C-alpha positions in Angstrom: 24.1 -21.2 -9.6 21.5 -18.4 -9.7 18.4 -18.5 -7.5 15.2 -17.0 -9.0 11.9 -16.5 -7.2 9.3 -17.6 -9.9 5.7 -17.6 -9.0 6.5 -17.7 -5.3 9.0 -20.7 -5.5 12.8 -20.6 -5.5 14.3 -22.1 -8.6 18.0 -22.8 -8.7 19.4 -22.4 -12.4 22.7 -22.8 -13.7 22.9 -20.5 -16.7 25.1 -17.9 -18.0 24.3 -14.4 -16.7 23.6 -12.9 -20.1 21.0 -15.6 -20.9 17.6 -13.7 -21.5 15.1 -14.5 -18.7 12.6 -15.7 -21.3 14.9 -18.7 -22.2 15.5 -19.4 -18.6 11.8 -19.6 -17.9 11.1 -21.7 -21.0 14.0 -24.0 -21.4 15.4 -24.4 -18.0 12.4 -23.9 -15.5 10.0 -25.4 -18.0 7.4 -22.6 -17.9 6.4 -22.4 -21.5 3.3 -19.9 -21.2 5.5 -17.0 -21.7 5.9 -16.7 -25.5 8.9 -15.6 -28.0 7.4 -13.2 -30.4 10.0 -10.7 -31.8 13.1 -11.1 -29.7 13.6 -7.3 -29.5 11.1 -6.4 -26.6 8.6 -4.9 -29.1 5.7 -7.1 -29.3 5.0 -8.0 -25.8 4.4 -11.7 -26.0 7.3 -12.4 -23.5 5.8 -10.0 -20.8 6.3 -11.4 -17.3 6.3 -9.3 -14.0 9.3 -8.3 -11.8 8.0 -7.2 -8.4 4.6 -6.6 -10.1 5.9 -4.4 -13.0 5.5 -5.7 -16.5 9.0 -6.4 -18.3 9.9 -7.9 -21.6 11.9 -11.1 -20.7 13.3 -11.8 -24.1 15.9 -9.0 -23.7 16.2 -9.2 -19.9 19.5 -11.0 -18.9 19.1 -13.2 -15.9 21.9 -11.4 -14.2 19.9 -8.2 -13.8 17.0 -10.0 -11.9 18.7 -9.4 -8.6 16.4 -11.2 -6.1 13.2 -9.7 -7.5 10.1 -11.7 -7.6 9.2 -13.1 -11.2 5.5 -13.8 -11.9 4.6 -15.5 -15.2 1.3 -16.3 -16.9 1.4 -19.6 -14.9 1.3 -17.7 -11.7 -0.8 -14.7 -12.4 -4.0 -16.4 -11.5 -3.0 -16.3 -7.9 -3.3 -12.5 -7.7 -6.6 -10.8 -7.5 -6.0 -8.6 -10.7 -4.8 -11.8 -12.5 -7.8 -13.8 -11.5 -10.3 -11.0 -12.7 -8.4 -10.4 -16.1 -8.5 -14.2 -16.7 -12.2 -14.5 -15.9 -13.0 -11.5 -18.2 -10.8 -12.9 -21.0 -12.9 -16.0 -20.9 -16.2 -14.2 -20.5 -15.7 -12.0 -23.5 -13.8 -14.6 -25.8 -10.9 -12.3 -26.2 -8.5 -15.0 -27.5 -8.5 -15.6 -31.2 -5.1 -17.3 -32.2 -4.0 -17.0 -28.5 -0.4 -16.5 -29.1 0.0 -12.9 -27.6 -2.5 -13.5 -24.8 0.0 -14.4 -22.0 1.7 -11.2 -22.5 -1.8 -9.3 -22.9 -3.0 -10.7 -19.6 0.2 -10.0 -17.7 0.3 -6.2 -19.1 -3.6 -5.9 -18.1 -3.1 -7.4 -14.8 -0.3 -4.9 -14.0 -2.3 -2.1 -15.2 -5.2 -3.1 -12.8 -2.8 -3.4 -9.9 -1.6 0.2 -10.2 -4.8 1.8 -11.7 -8.0 -0.2 -10.5 -10.3 1.9 -12.6 -8.6 2.7 -15.9 -10.0 4.9 -18.6 -9.6 3.9 -22.1 -6.7 6.2 -22.5 -5.0 4.3 -19.5 -5.6 1.1 -21.2 -4.3 2.0 -24.6 -1.2 3.3 -23.0 -0.7 0.3 -20.7 -1.3 -2.1 -23.6 0.5 -0.2 -26.4 3.5 -2.4 -26.3 1.5 -5.5 -26.7 0.8 -6.5 -30.4 -2.1 -8.7 -31.3 -2.0 -10.0 -34.8 -5.4 -11.1 -34.8 -6.7 -7.6 -34.0 -8.7 -8.3 -30.8 -7.9 -4.9 -29.4 -11.6 -3.9 -28.9 -12.2 -7.2 -26.8 -9.0 -6.7 -24.9 -10.1 -3.2 -23.7 -13.7 -4.4 -22.9 -12.2 -7.2 -20.8 -10.0 -5.0 -19.0 -12.9 -2.8 -18.2 -14.9 -5.8 -17.2 -12.1 -7.0 -14.8 -11.9 -3.6 -13.3 -15.7 -3.0 -12.8 -17.4 -6.3 -13.4 -19.5 -4.8 -16.1 -19.2 -5.1 -19.9 -18.8 -1.7 -21.7 -19.6 -1.0 -25.4 -20.5 -4.5 -26.6 -23.9 -5.4 -28.1 -25.2 -8.9 -27.9 -27.0 -10.0 -31.1 -29.4 -12.8 -30.6 -31.3 -14.2 -33.5 -30.4 -11.1 -35.6 -31.7 -8.5 -33.1 -30.1 -6.9 -30.1 -30.5 -8.8 -26.9 
């Protein structure tokens, strides 16, 4: 048996040590918000936090967790950065198909935790490992700025065919 600290709660799991954390979270613990994308840690859909740092759970063996705190998309809303990011995502309608969004939100929350006022370059670097097949990158960047500052940058609202 292995004890994992997931979203502030201890979970006992009986799994092989080489089982990827993604499958432990989804299939054993029952938290299905973290998604399987590529399986080779390249797309970011499986991003979770280990002690606040974003990691790809699809390639991370559960034996390597070693008592560190795991935060998933289900728990990120309990952090100040996670709350701000989730609110900005909703305010700016970032989500299109939504499949990659749990990983995007996890990466964005980690960025804001370490860089409270990120530049475009900071955002691009932090989010580079997260792929969005729908191409909502502009809205993602804007939502991160909004989460950081409470302001919307670079978006123009059109009402009845004219700028508002």
